[in-house]
KOLVO-744707 format. One record per residue (C-alpha): residue number from 1; x, z, y. Coordinates in Angstrom, 1 decimal. Layout:
N
gulum:east:up:north
NUM:X:Z:Y
...
! end
This chain:
303
gulum:east:up:north
1:-16.4:-51.0:-11.3
2:-15.2:-48.0:-8.7
3:-13.0:-45.9:-9.9
4:-14.5:-42.4:-10.5
5:-13.4:-40.1:-7.9
6:-11.3:-37.3:-9.0
7:-12.3:-33.4:-7.2
8:-10.4:-32.2:-5.0
9:-9.0:-29.1:-6.9
10:-9.1:-26.8:-4.1
11:-13.3:-28.0:-4.2
12:-12.8:-27.5:-8.1
13:-11.6:-24.4:-7.9
14:-14.3:-22.8:-5.7
15:-17.4:-24.5:-7.4
16:-16.2:-22.7:-11.1
17:-15.6:-19.2:-9.2
18:-18.5:-19.4:-7.4
19:-21.0:-20.6:-10.1
20:-19.2:-17.0:-12.4
21:-20.2:-15.0:-9.3
22:-23.6:-16.1:-9.4
23:-24.3:-15.1:-12.8
24:-22.1:-11.7:-13.2
25:-21.6:-10.4:-9.7
26:-22.2:-6.4:-9.7
27:-25.2:-5.6:-7.7
28:-23.2:-2.9:-5.1
29:-25.4:-1.6:-2.2
30:-23.1:-2.7:0.2
31:-23.3:-6.3:-1.1
32:-27.5:-6.4:-0.5
33:-28.7:-8.5:1.9
34:-29.4:-6.2:4.0
35:-26.7:-3.7:4.3
36:-25.4:-4.4:7.0
37:-22.3:-4.5:8.8
38:-22.1:-0.1:9.4
39:-22.4:-0.5:5.6
40:-19.7:-3.4:5.1
41:-17.7:-1.1:7.2
42:-17.9:2.4:6.2
43:-18.0:0.5:2.2
44:-14.1:-1.3:2.9
45:-12.8:1.8:4.3
46:-13.8:3.9:1.6
47:-12.6:0.7:-1.1
48:-9.2:1.0:-0.5
49:-7.2:2.5:-2.6
50:-10.5:3.5:-4.5
51:-12.6:2.8:-7.5
52:-16.3:1.4:-6.4
53:-16.9:3.9:-9.3
54:-15.1:6.9:-6.9
55:-17.0:5.3:-4.2
56:-21.0:4.8:-5.0
57:-21.8:8.6:-4.5
58:-20.0:9.1:-1.5
59:-20.9:5.7:-0.2
60:-24.9:6.8:-0.5
61:-24.6:10.3:0.9
62:-22.5:8.8:3.5
63:-25.1:6.9:5.3
64:-28.0:8.7:3.7
65:-26.1:11.2:6.4
66:-24.4:8.9:9.5
67:-26.9:5.8:8.7
68:-25.3:4.3:11.6
69:-21.8:4.1:14.2
70:-23.6:6.0:16.9
71:-25.1:8.8:13.9
72:-21.3:9.9:13.0
73:-19.5:9.3:16.4
74:-22.4:12.7:17.9
75:-20.5:14.7:14.2
76:-17.3:16.1:14.9
77:-13.8:14.3:13.0
78:-14.1:18.0:10.9
79:-17.8:16.9:9.5
80:-16.4:13.6:8.6
81:-13.1:15.2:7.0
82:-15.6:17.4:5.3
83:-18.0:14.8:4.1
84:-15.2:12.5:2.7
85:-15.0:15.0:0.0
86:-12.3:14.6:-2.7
87:-11.8:10.4:-2.5
88:-8.8:10.8:-1.6
89:-6.2:9.6:1.2
90:-8.8:11.6:3.7
91:-7.2:10.1:7.1
92:-9.6:7.4:6.7
93:-12.0:10.0:7.2
94:-10.7:10.7:11.1
95:-9.9:6.1:11.6
96:-14.0:5.5:10.5
97:-15.1:8.5:13.0
98:-12.3:7.3:15.5
99:-13.8:3.6:14.8
100:-17.6:5.0:15.0
101:-16.6:6.9:18.2
102:-15.5:3.3:19.9
103:-18.2:1.3:18.4
104:-20.5:3.7:20.1
105:-19.0:3.7:23.1
106:-17.6:0.0:23.8
107:-20.1:-1.7:21.6
108:-23.6:-0.1:22.4
109:-23.2:1.1:18.5
110:-23.0:-2.3:17.1
111:-20.0:-3.0:15.0
112:-18.9:-6.2:16.8
113:-18.4:-9.4:14.7
114:-15.9:-10.8:16.8
115:-12.2:-10.4:14.6
116:-10.1:-9.9:17.6
117:-12.6:-6.6:18.2
118:-13.1:-5.6:15.4
119:-8.9:-5.8:14.9
120:-9.0:-3.5:18.4
121:-10.8:-0.7:16.5
122:-9.0:1.9:16.0
123:-8.1:2.4:12.2
124:-8.8:-0.9:11.4
125:-6.6:-3.3:9.9
126:-6.0:-7.0:9.0
127:-7.9:-7.0:5.8
128:-10.5:-4.6:6.8
129:-11.5:-6.6:10.4
130:-11.6:-9.8:8.1
131:-13.4:-8.2:5.3
132:-15.7:-7.2:7.8
133:-16.2:-10.7:10.0
134:-16.6:-12.5:6.3
135:-19.2:-10.1:4.3
136:-21.4:-8.9:7.4
137:-20.7:-12.0:9.2
138:-20.7:-14.7:7.3
139:-17.2:-16.2:9.1
140:-14.3:-17.6:7.4
141:-11.1:-16.2:7.1
142:-8.4:-15.4:4.2
143:-9.1:-11.9:2.5
144:-6.4:-11.0:0.5
145:-6.2:-7.9:-1.5
146:-4.2:-6.6:-4.4
147:-7.1:-8.6:-6.6
148:-7.0:-11.8:-5.0
149:-3.1:-11.4:-5.0
150:-3.2:-11.5:-9.0
151:-5.7:-14.2:-9.4
152:-3.6:-16.1:-7.2
153:-0.3:-15.8:-9.0
154:-1.7:-16.1:-12.0
155:-4.1:-19.5:-11.3
156:-2.0:-21.0:-9.4
157:1.5:-19.6:-9.4
158:1.3:-19.7:-13.1
159:2.8:-15.9:-12.7
160:1.6:-12.8:-14.2
161:1.9:-11.2:-11.6
162:1.8:-11.5:-8.0
163:4.8:-9.0:-6.9
164:5.5:-7.4:-3.1
165:3.1:-8.5:-0.5
166:3.6:-10.7:2.2
167:0.6:-11.1:4.6
168:1.9:-14.5:6.2
169:2.7:-16.2:2.5
170:-0.5:-14.2:0.7
171:-2.7:-15.4:3.9
172:-1.9:-19.2:3.4
173:-2.7:-19.5:-0.1
174:-5.9:-17.9:0.1
175:-6.7:-20.2:3.3
176:-5.4:-23.0:1.2
177:-8.2:-22.5:-1.4
178:-11.2:-21.7:0.9
179:-14.1:-23.7:1.5
180:-14.6:-25.7:4.6
181:-18.2:-24.0:5.0
182:-18.0:-20.4:7.1
183:-21.1:-19.0:4.3
184:-19.4:-20.6:1.3
185:-16.1:-18.9:2.2
186:-17.1:-15.7:2.8
187:-18.9:-16.0:-0.4
188:-15.3:-17.3:-2.2
189:-13.9:-14.4:-0.8
190:-16.2:-11.4:-2.6
191:-16.2:-14.0:-5.1
192:-12.1:-14.0:-5.8
193:-12.3:-10.2:-5.7
194:-14.7:-9.4:-8.3
195:-12.9:-12.1:-11.0
196:-9.7:-9.9:-10.3
197:-11.7:-6.6:-10.5
198:-14.0:-7.7:-13.5
199:-11.7:-10.5:-15.8
200:-8.6:-11.1:-14.1
201:-7.1:-7.5:-15.1
202:-3.7:-6.4:-14.2
203:-3.5:-4.7:-17.7
204:-5.9:-6.6:-20.0
205:-7.2:-9.2:-19.1
206:-9.9:-11.2:-20.6
207:-9.1:-14.9:-19.8
208:-11.4:-16.4:-22.8
209:-14.2:-15.2:-20.0
210:-12.4:-16.6:-17.1
211:-14.2:-19.9:-15.5
212:-11.0:-20.6:-14.2
213:-8.8:-20.5:-17.9
214:-8.9:-24.5:-18.3
215:-7.4:-24.9:-14.8
216:-5.0:-21.7:-14.9
217:-1.5:-22.2:-14.3
218:-0.2:-18.9:-16.4
219:-2.5:-19.8:-19.2
220:-0.9:-23.7:-19.1
221:2.8:-21.8:-18.9
222:1.7:-20.0:-22.7
223:0.7:-16.4:-20.8
224:4.6:-15.6:-19.6
225:5.1:-11.9:-18.5
226:6.1:-11.3:-15.2
227:9.7:-11.1:-14.6
228:10.2:-10.9:-11.0
229:10.2:-7.8:-8.5
230:8.2:-5.0:-8.8
231:6.4:-2.4:-6.8
232:6.9:1.1:-8.3
233:3.4:3.4:-8.9
234:3.1:6.4:-6.7
235:3.2:9.5:-8.9
236:0.7:12.2:-7.8
237:1.2:15.3:-9.5
238:3.4:17.3:-7.7
239:3.9:15.9:-5.4
240:2.7:16.4:-1.5
241:0.3:14.3:-1.4
242:-1.2:16.6:-4.1
243:-0.2:19.8:-1.8
244:-2.2:18.5:1.2
245:-5.4:17.7:-1.3
246:-5.4:21.6:-2.3
247:-5.0:22.6:1.0
248:-7.2:20.6:2.4
249:-9.8:21.8:-0.3
250:-9.9:25.1:0.8
251:-10.8:24.2:4.4
252:-13.5:21.9:3.2
253:-15.1:24.5:1.4
254:-14.6:27.2:4.1
255:-17.8:27.7:6.7
256:-14.8:29.0:9.2
257:-11.3:28.7:9.9
258:-8.7:30.2:7.0
259:-6.1:32.2:7.4
260:-2.6:31.2:6.5
261:-2.8:34.1:3.6
262:-6.1:32.1:2.1
263:-4.0:28.3:2.6
264:-0.8:30.3:0.2
265:-3.4:30.9:-3.0
266:-3.8:26.8:-2.9
267:0.2:26.5:-3.8
268:2.5:28.9:-5.1
269:5.6:27.1:-4.0
270:6.2:27.6:0.1
271:8.5:25.5:1.5
272:6.3:22.3:0.1
273:3.0:24.0:1.4
274:4.3:24.5:4.2
275:5.7:20.8:4.9
276:2.3:20.1:3.5
277:0.4:21.9:6.2
278:2.5:20.5:9.2
279:1.9:17.4:7.9
280:-1.8:17.6:7.9
281:-1.6:18.9:11.3
282:0.9:16.2:12.6
283:-1.9:13.5:11.1
284:-5.0:15.3:12.7
285:-6.5:16.7:9.7
286:-6.0:20.2:10.3
287:-6.1:22.4:13.8
288:-4.0:25.2:14.1
289:-5.6:27.9:16.3
290:-4.1:30.5:18.6
291:-5.1:33.0:16.5
292:-3.1:32.0:13.5
293:-6.0:30.6:11.6
294:-6.6:27.2:10.9
295:-9.6:24.6:10.4
296:-10.6:21.2:10.0
297:-10.4:19.0:13.4
298:-12.3:20.0:16.3
299:-14.8:22.3:14.1
300:-15.6:24.2:17.0
301:-19.0:25.4:15.7
302:-18.0:27.4:12.9
303:-15.4:29.2:15.1
! end
């Protein structure tokens, strides 16, 4: 009598995860079969450090106004910053505008499918390039974000949290679990993110609903608390980042460049306000004009 074959652990991990995803995945517009690579790129940049609920309306409005890279490239960087609104980390708007310009000039307006070409786009880093290559073009690449690192830490390593990131180590751990077929690997990439977002959450994991619970190393170890090195969360209130946001709010709301006096009203402390304004200028988010006023970048039409 022949022995019953033992399932490969990585294959079983993927099988359970993908079956769960098929039954539980959220319907999000950038996951639609006809979304296209530009829509995926926009979503990935918007989703960096920003919850899905905040991204959804901004994403819809952005693609309605700029449905192609060429449409965004034809607008000014200031228009992109203004449209970005209060999503936070507004340099992402400049990066997306720069990427759209490069796509238009170098790739005839089509988001490239080569990982090297994607990595060569301004403002597109290792995570975003791999996400677009995988989710938009169906390629096999390890994709790692906070949710993925947490799932791997618990299910595979038996740790309550992932600890500080290491790109090489994190990619190797995901690579070891990826199915060999590119399309299935791409599906796996989004599925493990979804599990981390909906079930294997940071504060209140729903282990009873997890498809990996029977094989989870953390559960098997008794769900011990994490006692390794951590990254301290950043506060927001009173920081230069908050001041930068207040100053940008004034500029976005104005239909023409604003005076220094108008910006003074955005934050009462002059030293911190000046430091934040200088940083915005250095980052290319604000243009100082010869007459002493300030505008969003290249808002020439509103002078």
